[in-house]
C-alpha positions in Angstrom: 31.3 20.5 -22.1 28.1 18.8 -23.2 24.5 20.1 -23.3 23.6 17.7 -20.5 26.4 19.2 -18.3 25.3 22.8 -19.0 21.5 22.1 -18.5 22.3 20.6 -15.1 23.9 24.0 -14.2 21.4 26.4 -15.8 19.2 26.8 -12.7 22.1 27.3 -10.4 23.7 29.9 -12.7 20.4 31.8 -13.2 19.8 31.9 -9.4 23.4 33.1 -8.8 24.4 30.0 -6.9 27.0 29.0 -9.4 29.5 31.0 -11.5 29.7 30.9 -15.3 32.9 29.1 -16.1 34.7 29.7 -19.4 33.7 26.3 -20.6 30.1 26.9 -19.9 30.3 30.4 -21.5 31.9 28.9 -24.6 29.2 26.2 -24.9 26.3 28.6 -24.3 27.7 30.9 -27.1 27.7 28.1 -29.6 24.6 26.2 -28.6 21.2 27.9 -29.1 19.3 25.3 -27.0 21.4 25.9 -23.9 21.5 29.7 -24.5 17.6 29.6 -24.6 17.4 27.5 -21.5 19.7 29.9 -19.6 17.8 33.0 -20.8 14.5 31.4 -19.8 15.8 30.5 -16.4 17.1 34.0 -15.9 13.7 35.4 -16.9 12.0 33.2 -14.4 14.4 34.4 -11.7 13.8 38.0 -12.5 10.0 37.5 -12.5 10.3 35.8 -9.1 12.5 38.6 -7.7 10.1 41.2 -8.8 7.2 39.8 -6.7 7.1 40.0 -3.0 7.2 36.8 -1.1 3.9 35.9 0.4 3.7 36.1 4.2 3.1 32.9 6.1 -0.2 32.5 8.1 0.0 33.7 11.7 -0.4 30.2 13.1 2.1 28.6 10.7 5.1 28.9 13.1 3.2 27.7 16.1 1.7 24.7 14.2 5.1 23.6 12.8 6.8 23.9 16.2 4.0 21.9 17.8 4.3 19.2 15.2 8.1 19.0 15.6 7.7 18.7 19.4 5.1 15.9 19.0 7.3 14.0 16.6 10.4 14.4 18.8 8.4 13.3 21.8 7.1 10.2 20.0 10.6 9.3 18.8 12.0 9.8 22.3 9.3 7.6 23.8 10.2 4.8 21.5 13.8 5.1 22.3 12.9 5.1 26.0 10.8 1.9 25.6 13.6 0.1 23.8 16.2 1.3 26.4 13.9 0.1 29.3 13.4 -3.3 27.5 17.2 -3.7 27.0 17.7 -2.9 30.7 15.1 -5.5 31.8 16.7 -8.1 29.5 20.2 -7.3 30.9 18.9 -7.6 34.5 17.3 -10.9 33.7 20.5 -12.2 32.1 22.5 -11.1 35.1 20.1 -12.8 37.5 20.0 -16.0 35.3 23.8 -16.0 35.0 24.2 -15.6 38.8 21.7 -18.4 39.5 23.4 -20.6 36.9 26.8 -20.1 38.5 25.4 -20.7 42.0 23.5 -23.9 41.0 25.4 -25.5 38.1 24.0 -29.0 38.8 20.4 -27.8 38.4 21.2 -26.1 35.1 22.8 -29.3 33.8 19.8 -31.3 34.8 17.4 -28.8 33.2 19.4 -28.9 30.0 19.4 -32.7 30.0 15.6 -32.7 30.6 15.1 -30.2 27.8 17.2 -32.3 25.5 15.3 -35.5 26.3 12.0 -33.7 25.6 13.3 -32.4 22.3 14.4 -35.9 21.3 11.1 -37.5 22.4 9.0 -35.0 20.5 11.4 -35.3 17.5 10.9 -39.0 17.4 7.1 -38.7 17.6 7.1 -36.0 14.9 9.2 -38.2 12.7 6.8 -41.1 13.2 3.8 -38.9 12.3 5.7 -37.4 9.3 6.4 -40.9 7.9 2.7 -41.7 7.5 1.9 -38.3 6.1 4.8 -38.4 3.6 3.7 -41.7 2.1 0.2 -40.2 1.6 1.6 -37.1 -0.1 3.8 -39.3 -2.4 0.8 -41.3 -3.4 -1.3 -38.2 -4.0 1.5 -36.7 -6.1 1.7 -40.0 -8.1 -2.0 -39.8 -8.8 -1.8 -36.2 -9.8 1.1 -36.9 -12.2 -0.7 -39.8 -13.8 -3.9 -37.7 -14.2 -2.0 -34.9 -15.8 -0.2 -37.4 -18.1 -3.5 -38.9 -19.2 -4.9 -35.4 -19.8 -1.9 -34.4 -21.9 -2.1 -37.6 -23.9 -5.8 -37.1 -24.6 -5.3 -33.5 -25.6 -2.5 -34.5 -27.9 -4.6 -37.2 -29.5 -7.6 -34.8 -30.0 -5.5 -32.2 -31.7 -4.2 -34.6 -34.4 
């Protein structure tokens, strides 16, 4: 058993929460550091046991109970909101699914219309992006040439 293992058990042994095993006893008998730590912890436990525990304030229990009720109520309200939102979403999905089953042709037409809008806006966005990209490429080229010139001048000045 190592000092690290024994020091982890010292507080529990001193408080009576753990038993002294033969391995711990053998280590404490041969290690003055661990024996001192155990004696110190036992002294602290004896000093604490000799003193009376302070009484809680009269309003302590009521204040803690009120806070617990508030926090539970808040948590329950959030769960209720999420549950209600999930119910509304499920109802909308059921209604939408029912309408889609009843009127499949309209759903297909709506999907085709949405696809045509996406393709139209995509083509327009690509056209705009083409002019913007060339401007950014030109700006990047100017920046690279300016940085290259600056690097060359600094290198020349440091010689």
